[in-house]
KELUM-145039 format. One record per atom (N, C-alpha, C): residue number from 1; residue in three letters; x, y, z. Coordinates in Angstrom, 3 decimals, padded with zeros to 6 digits. Example, Ala and Ser with C-alpha at 12.3 -4.5 7.8 and 13.67 -1.06 7.14 Angstrom:
REC     k     r          u          v          w
REC     1   ALA    013.190   -005.690    007.800
REC     1   ALA    012.300   -004.500    007.800
REC     1   ALA    013.200   -003.300    007.800
REC     2   SER    012.850   -002.250    007.080
REC     2   SER    013.670   -001.060    007.140
REC     2   SER    012.900    000.030    007.870
! end
This chain:
REC     k     r          u          v          w
REC     1   MET    209.236    013.885    058.294
REC     1   MET    208.884    013.734    059.702
REC     1   MET    210.041    014.201    060.529
REC     2   GLY    210.955    014.891    059.978
REC     2   GLY    212.133    015.379    060.747
REC     2   GLY    211.753    016.422    061.722
REC     3   ASN    210.705    017.213    061.508
REC     3   ASN    210.315    018.196    062.471
REC     3   ASN    209.139    017.835    063.252
REC     4   PHE    208.685    016.614    063.143
REC     4   PHE    207.533    016.185    063.932
REC     4   PHE    207.812    016.168    065.421
REC     5   GLU    206.958    016.844    066.144
REC     5   GLU    207.068    016.914    067.592
REC     5   GLU    205.791    016.250    068.191
REC     6   PRO    205.932    015.094    068.772
REC     6   PRO    204.710    014.364    069.289
REC     6   PRO    204.033    015.082    070.397
REC     7   VAL    202.714    014.831    070.530
REC     7   VAL    201.970    015.295    071.668
REC     7   VAL    201.753    014.069    072.547
REC     8   ILE    202.115    014.205    073.809
REC     8   ILE    202.140    013.061    074.774
REC     8   ILE    201.399    013.454    075.969
REC     9   VAL    200.480    012.581    076.492
REC     9   VAL    199.770    012.821    077.723
REC     9   VAL    200.395    011.844    078.742
REC    10   ALA    200.633    012.409    079.930
REC    10   ALA    201.165    011.617    081.079
REC    10   ALA    200.174    011.744    082.172
REC    11   PHE    199.497    010.708    082.383
REC    11   PHE    198.490    010.610    083.555
REC    11   PHE    199.393    010.257    084.739
REC    12   CYS    199.525    011.280    085.719
REC    12   CYS    200.414    011.118    086.786
REC    12   CYS    199.716    011.026    088.158
REC    13   CYS    200.056    010.026    088.941
REC    13   CYS    199.599    009.876    090.280
REC    13   CYS    199.910    011.062    091.112
REC    14   HIS    199.039    011.574    091.843
REC    14   HIS    199.233    012.778    092.651
REC    14   HIS    200.333    012.617    093.688
REC    15   TYR    200.476    011.429    094.284
REC    15   TYR    201.378    011.160    095.365
REC    15   TYR    202.823    010.934    094.879
REC    16   CYS    203.041    010.310    093.737
REC    16   CYS    204.401    009.909    093.387
REC    16   CYS    204.858    010.485    092.080
REC    17   ALA    204.147    010.130    090.905
REC    17   ALA    204.719    010.655    089.607
REC    17   ALA    204.587    012.171    089.511
REC    18   TYR    203.418    012.779    089.953
REC    18   TYR    203.295    014.160    089.819
REC    18   TYR    204.265    014.871    090.807
REC    19   THR    204.605    014.345    091.933
REC    19   THR    205.523    014.968    092.849
REC    19   THR    206.990    014.735    092.272
REC    20   ALA    207.245    013.683    091.535
REC    20   ALA    208.498    013.491    090.821
REC    20   ALA    208.712    014.471    089.722
REC    21   ALA    207.610    014.766    088.997
REC    21   ALA    207.643    015.775    087.934
REC    21   ALA    207.903    017.159    088.596
REC    22   ASP    207.280    017.452    089.690
REC    22   ASP    207.503    018.684    090.441
REC    22   ASP    208.968    018.818    090.894
REC    23   MET    209.529    017.714    091.376
REC    23   MET    210.909    017.587    091.804
REC    23   MET    211.850    017.827    090.556
REC    24   ALA    211.561    017.314    089.483
REC    24   ALA    212.305    017.462    088.272
REC    24   ALA    212.392    019.008    087.928
REC    25   GLY    211.203    019.689    088.073
REC    25   GLY    211.209    021.081    087.815
REC    25   GLY    211.994    021.820    088.862
REC    26   SER    211.969    021.420    090.117
REC    26   SER    212.673    021.998    091.154
REC    26   SER    214.219    021.929    090.951
REC    27   MET    214.548    020.774    090.482
REC    27   MET    215.988    020.516    090.177
REC    27   MET    216.505    021.098    088.913
REC    28   ARG    215.544    021.765    088.146
REC    28   ARG    215.838    022.394    086.910
REC    28   ARG    216.275    021.422    085.859
REC    29   LEU    215.725    020.258    085.894
REC    29   LEU    215.909    019.195    084.965
REC    29   LEU    215.027    019.462    083.744
REC    30   SER    215.589    019.446    082.601
REC    30   SER    214.740    019.633    081.408
REC    30   SER    214.171    018.354    080.871
REC    31   TYR    212.917    018.457    080.425
REC    31   TYR    212.302    017.295    079.719
REC    31   TYR    211.387    017.972    078.731
REC    32   PRO    210.988    017.199    077.687
REC    32   PRO    210.290    017.780    076.600
REC    32   PRO    208.983    018.471    077.023
REC    33   SER    208.723    019.588    076.412
REC    33   SER    207.514    020.408    076.766
REC    33   SER    206.265    019.844    076.141
REC    34   ASN    206.505    018.878    075.191
REC    34   ASN    205.387    018.236    074.525
REC    34   ASN    204.650    017.257    075.390
REC    35   VAL    205.231    016.944    076.606
REC    35   VAL    204.612    016.068    077.461
REC    35   VAL    203.626    016.838    078.408
REC    36   LYS    202.381    016.532    078.223
REC    36   LYS    201.304    017.292    078.979
REC    36   LYS    200.918    016.419    080.143
REC    37   ILE    201.146    016.956    081.335
REC    37   ILE    200.902    016.153    082.622
REC    37   ILE    199.428    016.373    083.090
REC    38   LEU    198.732    015.287    083.298
REC    38   LEU    197.439    015.357    083.909
REC    38   LEU    197.530    014.684    085.290
REC    39   ARG    197.286    015.402    086.334
REC    39   ARG    197.415    014.813    087.662
REC    39   ARG    196.061    014.131    087.950
REC    40   VAL    196.291    012.958    088.493
REC    40   VAL    195.111    012.018    088.895
REC    40   VAL    195.323    011.731    090.385
REC    41   PRO    194.236    011.536    091.154
REC    41   PRO    194.405    011.113    092.494
REC    41   PRO    195.127    009.864    092.740
REC    42   CYS    194.904    008.922    091.670
REC    42   CYS    195.530    007.583    091.681
REC    42   CYS    195.476    007.089    090.325
REC    43   THR    196.491    006.438    089.778
REC    43   THR    196.482    005.910    088.444
REC    43   THR    195.322    004.818    088.353
REC    44   GLY    194.905    004.285    089.491
REC    44   GLY    193.796    003.360    089.412
REC    44   GLY    192.510    003.956    088.989
REC    45   LYS    192.463    005.331    088.942
REC    45   LYS    191.247    006.064    088.442
REC    45   LYS    191.365    006.313    086.915
REC    46   VAL    192.500    005.946    086.288
REC    46   VAL    192.640    006.115    084.802
REC    46   VAL    191.893    004.910    084.171
REC    47   ASP    190.862    005.159    083.548
REC    47   ASP    190.111    004.136    082.832
REC    47   ASP    190.661    003.996    081.400
REC    48   ILE    190.288    002.863    080.798
REC    48   ILE    190.605    002.602    079.406
REC    48   ILE    190.126    003.789    078.479
REC    49   LYS    188.774    004.143    078.830
REC    49   LYS    188.201    005.165    077.973
REC    49   LYS    188.946    006.514    078.066
REC    50   HIS    189.614    006.872    079.147
REC    50   HIS    190.435    008.024    079.309
REC    50   HIS    191.607    007.969    078.339
REC    51   ILE    192.257    006.888    078.289
REC    51   ILE    193.388    006.703    077.357
REC    51   ILE    192.997    006.754    075.899
REC    52   LEU    191.919    006.101    075.594
REC    52   LEU    191.425    006.063    074.241
REC    52   LEU    190.938    007.460    073.755
REC    53   GLN    190.255    008.199    074.730
REC    53   GLN    189.776    009.529    074.460
REC    53   GLN    191.110    010.506    074.203
REC    54   ALA    192.155    010.237    074.855
REC    54   ALA    193.308    011.069    074.526
REC    54   ALA    193.682    010.866    073.102
REC    55   PHE    193.745    009.653    072.658
REC    55   PHE    194.110    009.399    071.269
REC    55   PHE    193.091    010.001    070.359
REC    56   GLN    191.786    009.886    070.681
REC    56   GLN    190.741    010.414    069.835
REC    56   GLN    190.924    011.959    069.796
REC    57   ASN    191.418    012.502    070.856
REC    57   ASN    191.570    013.971    070.835
REC    57   ASN    192.943    014.462    070.186
REC    58   GLY    193.614    013.476    069.644
REC    58   GLY    194.862    013.854    068.805
REC    58   GLY    196.170    013.663    069.373
REC    59   VAL    196.351    013.037    070.504
REC    59   VAL    197.663    012.778    071.076
REC    59   VAL    198.396    011.694    070.278
REC    60   ASP    199.652    011.661    070.412
REC    60   ASP    200.491    010.628    069.636
REC    60   ASP    200.922    009.496    070.568
REC    61   GLY    200.960    009.803    071.798
REC    61   GLY    201.297    008.756    072.827
REC    61   GLY    200.740    009.113    074.269
REC    62   VAL    200.650    008.028    075.019
REC    62   VAL    200.164    008.170    076.488
REC    62   VAL    200.939    007.341    077.306
REC    63   TYR    201.350    007.877    078.483
REC    63   TYR    201.867    007.048    079.490
REC    63   TYR    201.134    007.352    080.853
REC    64   VAL    201.022    006.243    081.610
REC    64   VAL    200.437    006.275    082.941
REC    64   VAL    201.577    006.183    083.946
REC    65   ALA    201.751    007.140    084.868
REC    65   ALA    202.863    007.064    085.707
REC    65   ALA    202.332    007.025    087.199
REC    66   GLY    202.608    005.926    087.831
REC    66   GLY    202.121    005.652    089.189
REC    66   GLY    203.149    005.325    090.181
REC    67   CYS    202.675    005.007    091.360
REC    67   CYS    203.522    004.644    092.436
REC    67   CYS    204.361    003.341    092.156
REC    68   LEU    205.413    003.099    092.888
REC    68   LEU    206.150    001.920    092.775
REC    68   LEU    205.293    000.748    093.209
REC    69   GLU    205.471   -000.461    092.724
REC    69   GLU    204.682   -001.572    093.099
REC    69   GLU    204.894   -001.813    094.595
REC    70   GLY    203.745   -001.919    095.287
REC    70   GLY    203.684   -002.101    096.709
REC    70   GLY    203.587   -000.845    097.506
REC    71   ASP    203.774    000.349    096.818
REC    71   ASP    203.742    001.605    097.538
REC    71   ASP    202.502    002.519    097.148
REC    72   CYS    201.565    001.936    096.457
REC    72   CYS    200.314    002.711    096.080
REC    72   CYS    199.639    003.180    097.384
REC    73   HIS    199.313    004.437    097.383
REC    73   HIS    198.611    005.066    098.513
REC    73   HIS    197.184    004.464    098.644
REC    74   PHE    196.603    003.994    097.517
REC    74   PHE    195.316    003.349    097.559
REC    74   PHE    195.361    001.832    097.420
REC    75   LYS    196.435    001.275    097.887
REC    75   LYS    196.664   -000.191    097.957
REC    75   LYS    197.038   -000.833    096.504
REC    76   SER    196.096   -000.765    095.643
REC    76   SER    196.348   -001.522    094.381
REC    76   SER    195.978   -000.730    093.145
REC    77   GLY    195.888    000.553    093.263
REC    77   GLY    195.560    001.370    092.107
REC    77   GLY    196.540    001.275    090.913
REC    78   ASN    197.879    001.139    091.301
REC    78   ASN    198.814    001.104    090.205
REC    78   ASN    198.713   -000.273    089.523
REC    79   LYS    198.331   -001.308    090.256
REC    79   LYS    198.226   -002.602    089.553
REC    79   LYS    196.931   -002.599    088.628
REC    80   LYS    195.921   -001.975    089.123
REC    80   LYS    194.673   -001.842    088.198
REC    80   LYS    195.092   -001.064    086.994
REC    81   ALA    195.878    000.019    087.128
REC    81   ALA    196.299    000.835    086.004
REC    81   ALA    197.120    000.017    085.030
REC    82   ALA    198.021   -000.786    085.511
REC    82   ALA    198.853   -001.590    084.733
REC    82   ALA    198.035   -002.592    083.920
REC    83   LEU    197.044   -003.166    084.451
REC    83   LEU    196.177   -004.100    083.712
REC    83   LEU    195.396   -003.341    082.630
REC    84   ARG    194.930   -002.064    082.914
REC    84   ARG    194.106   -001.443    081.966
REC    84   ARG    195.083   -000.988    080.810
REC    85   VAL    196.307   -000.544    081.113
REC    85   VAL    197.352   -000.193    079.987
REC    85   VAL    197.535   -001.401    079.119
REC    86   GLU    197.624   -002.526    079.787
REC    86   GLU    197.823   -003.730    078.938
REC    86   GLU    196.665   -004.003    077.958
REC    87   ARG    195.427   -003.789    078.570
REC    87   ARG    194.260   -003.923    077.705
REC    87   ARG    194.217   -002.897    076.576
REC    88   VAL    194.630   -001.670    076.798
REC    88   VAL    194.649   -000.740    075.835
REC    88   VAL    195.654   -001.114    074.717
REC    89   LYS    196.763   -001.644    075.137
REC    89   LYS    197.718   -002.099    074.128
REC    89   LYS    197.161   -003.236    073.294
REC    90   MET    196.394   -004.118    073.809
REC    90   MET    195.741   -005.143    073.045
REC    90   MET    194.775   -004.545    072.092
REC    91   LEU    194.011   -003.604    072.570
REC    91   LEU    192.936   -002.952    071.637
REC    91   LEU    193.601   -002.192    070.568
REC    92   LEU    194.636   -001.448    070.856
REC    92   LEU    195.350   -000.710    069.773
REC    92   LEU    195.978   -001.710    068.744
REC    93   ASP    196.565   -002.771    069.276
REC    93   ASP    197.171   -003.778    068.410
REC    93   ASP    196.085   -004.381    067.450
REC    94   GLU    194.937   -004.626    068.030
REC    94   GLU    193.719   -005.253    067.195
REC    94   GLU    193.338   -004.347    066.048
REC    95   ILE    193.371   -002.966    066.306
REC    95   ILE    192.920   -002.051    065.251
REC    95   ILE    194.061   -001.533    064.424
REC    96   GLY    195.276   -002.040    064.551
REC    96   GLY    196.366   -001.670    063.730
REC    96   GLY    197.128   -000.504    064.062
REC    97   ILE    197.045   -000.054    065.334
REC    97   ILE    197.887    001.026    065.916
REC    97   ILE    198.918    000.499    066.805
REC    98   GLU    200.143    001.088    066.648
REC    98   GLU    201.237    000.584    067.462
REC    98   GLU    200.890    000.546    068.918
REC    99   LYS    201.113   -000.545    069.571
REC    99   LYS    200.796   -000.681    070.997
REC    99   LYS    201.872    000.085    071.868
REC   100   GLU    203.010    000.360    071.267
REC   100   GLU    204.025    001.058    071.839
REC   100   GLU    203.811    002.563    072.241
REC   101   ARG    202.620    002.983    071.682
REC   101   ARG    202.258    004.370    072.008
REC   101   ARG    201.677    004.550    073.381
REC   102   VAL    201.547    003.450    074.096
REC   102   VAL    200.928    003.409    075.482
REC   102   VAL    201.976    002.723    076.330
REC   103   GLU    202.101    003.323    077.517
REC   103   GLU    203.133    002.684    078.444
REC   103   GLU    202.692    003.093    079.943
REC   104   MET    203.013    002.089    080.729
REC   104   MET    202.820    002.190    082.249
REC   104   MET    204.228    002.332    082.804
REC   105   VAL    204.444    003.278    083.697
REC   105   VAL    205.737    003.455    084.374
REC   105   VAL    205.430    003.658    085.895
REC   106   THR    206.321    003.307    086.708
REC   106   THR    206.188    003.460    088.115
REC   106   THR    207.406    004.147    088.703
REC   107   MET    207.193    005.075    089.674
REC   107   MET    208.210    005.799    090.331
REC   107   MET    207.816    006.325    091.731
REC   108   SER    208.865    006.739    092.459
REC   108   SER    208.542    007.313    093.774
REC   108   SER    208.565    008.857    093.658
REC   109   ALA    208.036    009.430    094.617
REC   109   ALA    208.097    010.912    094.668
REC   109   ALA    209.463    011.519    094.551
REC   110   GLY    210.444    010.827    094.995
REC   110   GLY    211.804    011.367    094.985
REC   110   GLY    212.610    011.167    093.623
REC   111   MET    211.954    010.623    092.710
REC   111   MET    212.627    010.249    091.408
REC   111   MET    212.460    011.198    090.270
REC   112   GLY    212.811    012.511    090.615
REC   112   GLY    212.768    013.604    089.678
REC   112   GLY    213.562    013.294    088.411
REC   113   GLU    214.739    012.863    088.626
REC   113   GLU    215.593    012.507    087.387
REC   113   GLU    215.063    011.421    086.637
REC   114   TYR    214.449    010.420    087.144
REC   114   TYR    213.766    009.363    086.467
REC   114   TYR    212.588    009.883    085.719
REC   115   PHE    211.818    010.701    086.280
REC   115   PHE    210.676    011.283    085.617
REC   115   PHE    211.153    011.963    084.263
REC   116   ALA    212.101    012.883    084.431
REC   116   ALA    212.648    013.579    083.355
REC   116   ALA    213.158    012.695    082.244
REC   117   GLN    213.951    011.673    082.642
REC   117   GLN    214.401    010.697    081.654
REC   117   GLN    213.380    009.913    081.007
REC   118   THR    212.372    009.536    081.695
REC   118   THR    211.195    008.845    081.181
REC   118   THR    210.468    009.613    080.129
REC   119   ALA    210.204    010.925    080.386
REC   119   ALA    209.596    011.787    079.397
REC   119   ALA    210.533    011.975    078.233
REC   120   ILE    211.767    011.963    078.319
REC   120   ILE    212.672    012.144    077.236
REC   120   ILE    212.571    010.793    076.364
REC   121   ASN    212.682    009.724    077.057
REC   121   ASN    212.685    008.387    076.336
REC   121   ASN    211.412    008.093    075.665
REC   122   ILE    210.259    008.393    076.279
REC   122   ILE    208.979    008.187    075.596
REC   122   ILE    208.813    009.097    074.409
REC   123   THR    209.229    010.368    074.614
REC   123   THR    209.163    011.299    073.482
REC   123   THR    209.931    010.796    072.228
REC   124   GLU    211.075    010.407    072.493
REC   124   GLU    211.923    009.837    071.420
REC   124   GLU    211.338    008.606    070.783
REC   125   LYS    210.737    007.744    071.546
REC   125   LYS    210.056    006.515    071.001
REC   125   LYS    208.923    006.956    070.202
REC   126   ILE    208.079    007.825    070.596
REC   126   ILE    206.924    008.250    069.799
REC   126   ILE    207.378    009.026    068.593
REC   127   ARG    208.389    009.803    068.713
REC   127   ARG    208.880    010.541    067.564
REC   127   ARG    209.321    009.603    066.385
REC   128   LYS    209.904    008.468    066.859
REC   128   LYS    210.293    007.413    065.833
REC   128   LYS    209.112    006.769    065.194
REC   129   LEU    208.072    006.645    065.977
REC   129   LEU    206.796    005.946    065.451
REC   129   LEU    206.083    006.925    064.469
REC   130   GLY    206.192    008.254    064.629
REC   130   GLY    205.548    009.188    063.824
REC   130   GLY    204.217    009.598    064.427
REC   131   PRO    203.474    010.418    063.678
REC   131   PRO    202.153    010.898    064.136
REC   131   PRO    201.263    009.759    064.314
REC   132   SER    200.286    009.905    065.239
REC   132   SER    199.357    008.808    065.457
REC   132   SER    198.387    008.716    064.314
REC   133   PRO    198.151    007.505    063.768
REC   133   PRO    197.246    007.288    062.710
REC   133   PRO    195.810    007.669    063.020
REC   134   VAL    195.507    007.785    064.244
REC   134   VAL    194.131    008.308    064.734
REC   134   VAL    193.884    009.676    064.195
REC   135   LYS    194.903    010.489    064.198
REC   135   LYS    194.759    011.940    063.797
REC   135   LYS    194.286    011.880    062.340
REC   136   ASN    194.908    011.123    061.512
REC   136   ASN    194.561    011.123    060.085
REC   136   ASN    193.153    010.556    059.890
REC   137   VAL    192.745    009.494    060.684
REC   137   VAL    191.372    009.019    060.505
REC   137   VAL    190.380    010.038    060.786
REC   138   TRP    190.539    010.868    061.852
REC   138   TRP    189.561    011.916    062.222
REC   138   TRP    189.660    013.002    061.198
REC   139   LYS    190.757    013.401    060.729
REC   139   LYS    190.793    014.459    059.667
REC   139   LYS    190.075    014.004    058.455
REC   140   ASP    190.275    012.751    057.993
REC   140   ASP    189.589    012.210    056.836
REC   140   ASP    188.097    012.236    056.974
REC   141   GLN    187.617    011.779    058.183
REC   141   GLN    186.123    011.759    058.423
REC   141   GLN    185.603    013.167    058.518
REC   142   LEU    186.268    014.043    059.009
REC   142   LEU    185.804    015.554    059.053
REC   142   LEU    185.729    016.060    057.710
REC   143   ARG    186.684    015.787    056.811
REC   143   ARG    186.703    016.212    055.497
REC   143   ARG    185.556    015.642    054.645
REC   144   SER    185.331    014.315    054.850
REC   144   SER    184.206    013.733    054.071
REC   144   SER    182.850    014.139    054.624
REC   145   ALA    182.742    014.534    055.817
REC   145   ALA    181.557    015.023    056.375
REC   145   ALA    181.163    016.463    055.944
REC   146   SER    182.092    017.239    055.552
REC   146   SER    181.783    018.582    055.146
REC   146   SER    181.559    018.772    053.690
! end
């Protein structure tokens, strides 16, 4: 697993986390290219099924990055997202997948350095966990179907 490079999806709030990612780029801060950013209008729009579909599509980790608590542009979207992330963690745990593969983080638009460091930290955590077991399940099912 020494050369394992995880695929990570970051659902980023348009107003804060996505802007922080943009700021990180403007500041020429490097963070792992394996983090694929999906801009969403609000993290409150990220449903449980979106996170689970990301795993089904082969990602190794997911994080939802929203506004700081109390600063959501849609009042409580980040709180809804945090509850959904916790529910996904419980679901993953129930089916034997490490709940650490999913995380909720909050940041403001001016936190470019924090965005970059978060991407680095989450990548390292997922790298230690190894490839998602969901990938192997789908590969096995495809092999047996053919």
